[in-house]
C-alpha positions in Angstrom: 129.0 144.9 124.5 131.1 146.0 127.4 129.1 148.9 128.5 127.1 148.2 131.0 122.9 149.5 130.6 121.6 152.8 132.2 119.4 152.3 135.2 118.4 154.4 138.3 117.6 153.5 142.1 115.4 155.2 144.3 114.5 154.6 148.0 115.8 152.2 150.6 114.6 148.7 151.7 114.4 145.2 150.3 115.0 145.0 146.4 112.7 145.4 144.0 113.3 145.9 140.0 110.7 146.7 137.7 110.6 145.8 134.3 108.7 147.6 131.5 107.0 146.2 128.5 107.1 146.4 124.5 107.3 149.9 122.8 107.8 151.9 126.0 110.6 152.4 128.7 110.4 153.0 132.8 108.6 155.9 132.7 105.5 153.8 132.5 106.1 153.1 136.1 105.8 156.4 137.4 102.4 156.4 138.9 103.5 153.9 141.3 107.0 154.1 141.8 106.6 156.8 144.4 104.7 154.4 146.6 107.2 151.5 145.9 110.4 153.7 147.0 108.6 154.0 150.6 109.0 150.6 150.9 111.9 149.4 148.6 115.2 150.0 147.0 113.7 150.1 143.6 115.7 150.2 140.3 113.8 151.3 137.3 115.6 149.6 134.1 115.2 150.5 130.7 115.2 147.6 128.6 118.0 147.3 125.9 117.0 149.3 123.0 114.2 151.5 125.1 114.4 154.6 126.8 117.8 156.1 127.7 118.9 152.4 126.4 117.7 153.3 123.2 121.7 153.0 122.2 121.9 149.8 123.7 121.6 146.8 121.8 123.2 143.4 121.9 124.4 142.3 118.7 121.3 139.5 118.7 118.6 140.8 119.9 117.0 138.1 121.3 115.0 137.0 125.4 118.8 135.5 126.2 120.7 138.5 125.1 118.3 140.5 126.7 118.5 138.9 130.3 122.4 138.7 129.7 122.4 142.6 129.4 119.7 143.0 132.2 121.0 140.6 134.9 124.4 142.6 135.8 122.4 146.0 136.8 120.4 143.6 139.3 120.8 143.1 142.9 120.9 139.6 144.1 117.7 138.8 146.0 115.7 141.0 144.3 111.5 140.8 144.1 111.5 141.4 140.1 108.3 142.9 138.6 107.7 142.4 134.9 104.5 143.9 133.0 103.5 142.4 129.7 106.9 141.6 127.6 109.1 142.5 130.6 107.2 139.8 132.6 108.7 137.5 129.8 112.1 138.9 131.1 111.5 138.5 134.3 110.1 134.9 134.2 113.2 133.9 132.0 115.9 136.0 134.4 114.0 133.7 137.4 114.7 130.8 135.4 118.4 131.5 134.7 119.7 133.4 137.0 117.5 131.8 140.3 120.6 133.9 142.6 118.7 137.3 141.4 115.4 136.3 142.2 113.4 136.4 145.6 110.1 137.1 144.4 108.5 137.2 140.8 105.9 139.3 140.2 104.1 138.9 137.0 101.6 141.8 135.8 99.5 141.5 132.6 102.3 138.5 131.5 102.3 134.9 130.3 104.6 132.3 129.5 103.4 132.0 125.9 101.7 135.2 124.2 100.9 134.2 121.2 98.1 132.3 120.5 98.2 128.3 119.7 95.2 125.7 118.9 95.7 124.9 122.9 96.3 128.6 124.0 94.6 131.6 124.3 96.6 134.4 123.6 97.0 137.5 121.1 96.6 136.3 117.4 99.4 135.9 115.5 98.5 138.2 112.8 97.8 140.9 115.1 101.6 140.8 115.8 102.1 140.8 111.8 99.9 143.6 111.8 102.0 145.9 114.0 105.5 145.1 112.4 104.0 146.2 109.5 102.9 149.6 110.6 106.4 150.1 112.3 107.4 150.5 109.1 105.2 153.3 108.4 104.9 155.6 111.3 106.1 154.3 114.6 104.1 157.0 116.4 100.6 155.8 115.2 101.5 151.8 116.0 102.7 152.6 119.5 99.4 154.9 119.5 97.3 151.7 118.7 99.4 149.7 120.8 98.2 151.4 123.9 95.0 151.5 122.7 94.4 148.0 122.8 96.1 147.8 126.2 93.8 150.0 127.7 90.8 148.6 125.8 88.1 148.0 128.3 88.8 150.0 131.0 86.4 152.7 132.2 89.3 154.9 131.9 90.7 154.0 128.6 91.6 157.4 127.3 92.7 158.9 130.6 94.8 155.4 130.9 96.4 156.1 127.4 97.4 160.0 128.0 99.2 158.8 131.5 101.2 156.5 129.9 102.4 159.2 127.3 102.9 161.6 129.1 105.5 159.7 131.0 107.2 157.3 128.3 107.4 160.7 126.5 110.1 161.9 128.8 112.7 159.4 127.3 113.9 158.7 123.7 112.4 156.5 121.6 113.0 153.1 121.2 115.1 151.7 118.5 113.8 150.2 115.7 115.8 146.8 116.0 114.4 146.7 119.1 110.6 147.1 118.3 110.8 144.9 115.7 113.0 141.9 117.6 110.3 142.6 121.0 107.5 141.7 118.5 109.2 138.7 117.5 110.1 137.6 121.1 106.4 138.3 121.9 105.6 135.9 119.0 108.2 133.4 119.3 108.3 132.9 122.9 107.2 129.8 124.9 108.4 129.1 128.6 105.3 127.2 129.6 108.0 124.1 130.1 110.6 126.2 131.7 108.6 127.9 133.9 108.6 124.6 136.3 112.2 125.6 137.0 111.4 128.6 139.0 112.3 128.3 142.8 110.9 131.6 143.9 107.2 132.5 144.8 105.5 133.4 141.9 102.7 136.3 142.4 100.5 137.1 139.5 98.2 140.2 138.7 95.5 140.1 135.8 92.9 142.3 134.6 89.8 140.9 133.7 89.0 143.2 130.6 93.0 142.3 129.1 92.7 141.7 125.7 96.5 140.7 125.4 96.5 138.4 127.8 92.8 136.8 128.0 91.3 136.0 131.4 90.8 132.5 129.9 94.7 131.6 130.1 94.7 132.3 133.5 93.5 128.7 134.4 95.8 127.4 131.7 99.0 129.0 133.6 98.2 127.8 137.0 97.6 124.2 135.5 101.1 124.7 134.8 102.9 126.5 137.8 101.1 127.3 140.5 101.1 130.9 141.5 102.0 131.4 145.1 99.0 134.3 145.1 97.3 135.5 141.9 95.0 138.4 141.9 92.3 139.3 139.3 91.3 142.9 138.9 87.7 142.9 137.7 87.3 146.4 136.1 91.1 146.6 134.7 92.7 146.0 131.1 96.5 145.2 130.3 97.9 147.9 132.9 96.5 147.7 136.3 98.6 149.7 137.5 98.0 152.8 135.5 93.9 152.3 135.8 93.8 151.3 139.4 96.9 152.3 140.6 95.4 152.4 144.7 93.8 148.9 144.1 97.3 147.8 142.5 99.5 149.0 144.8 97.2 147.7 148.2 97.1 143.8 146.6 100.7 144.2 145.8 102.3 145.3 149.1 99.9 142.7 150.6 101.2 140.1 148.3 104.8 140.9 149.6 104.0 141.2 153.1 104.7 144.7 153.1 102.2 147.3 155.8 101.1 150.0 153.5 101.8 153.6 155.1 98.8 155.4 155.8 
């Protein structure tokens, strides 16, 4: 594909790129983007097949092809923030295009999402269930997925409403991208590859997360120790939605930014 993905830049300062998760779009970052743009030049990017790039898909939709499209939109020496599936994209970019990644920030993400005998994660039948449900009703399937993301959070119902209010301002995802994205979550295993990441790694987790269970944290740290790691005790899969002020305080401190009062 010769056409470039749509992306939006805001603010001034060091480069920071925000990568969203499965089924959603860059609108999910709205609760924190207005603060980030006070400190950084942020790039808001919809992954291929999602949001404003719903019509832009690679011929073969996999993690490599996503990264080859996304990388052309990235400034050099950026802090890459990847949430959930966006964290897989961010990790792969840091591995294959190290000149683009000055800092790697992973929010509720992991090098391998799917459960294995030696690895806590999402049960494979859950991802298969979502794939089947997509055939019947995308809207209900996304609602169920968001409910799982927010599960455990005291503000779960409000979190879901907030996410929906922001992502519904953008086009719905392409069906091919949705199915392929689930396959990426199911199949991708970067556990061996992440040792090649040369940039500092910052990891942020929610203790109540059911998609990236907290017991996987020690396993990830054993493979590739982070520069800094934080667990939000009362958050689930989207701490920047449920606890935006706490999230921003931790993130800015990690990236050595003095927060404006």
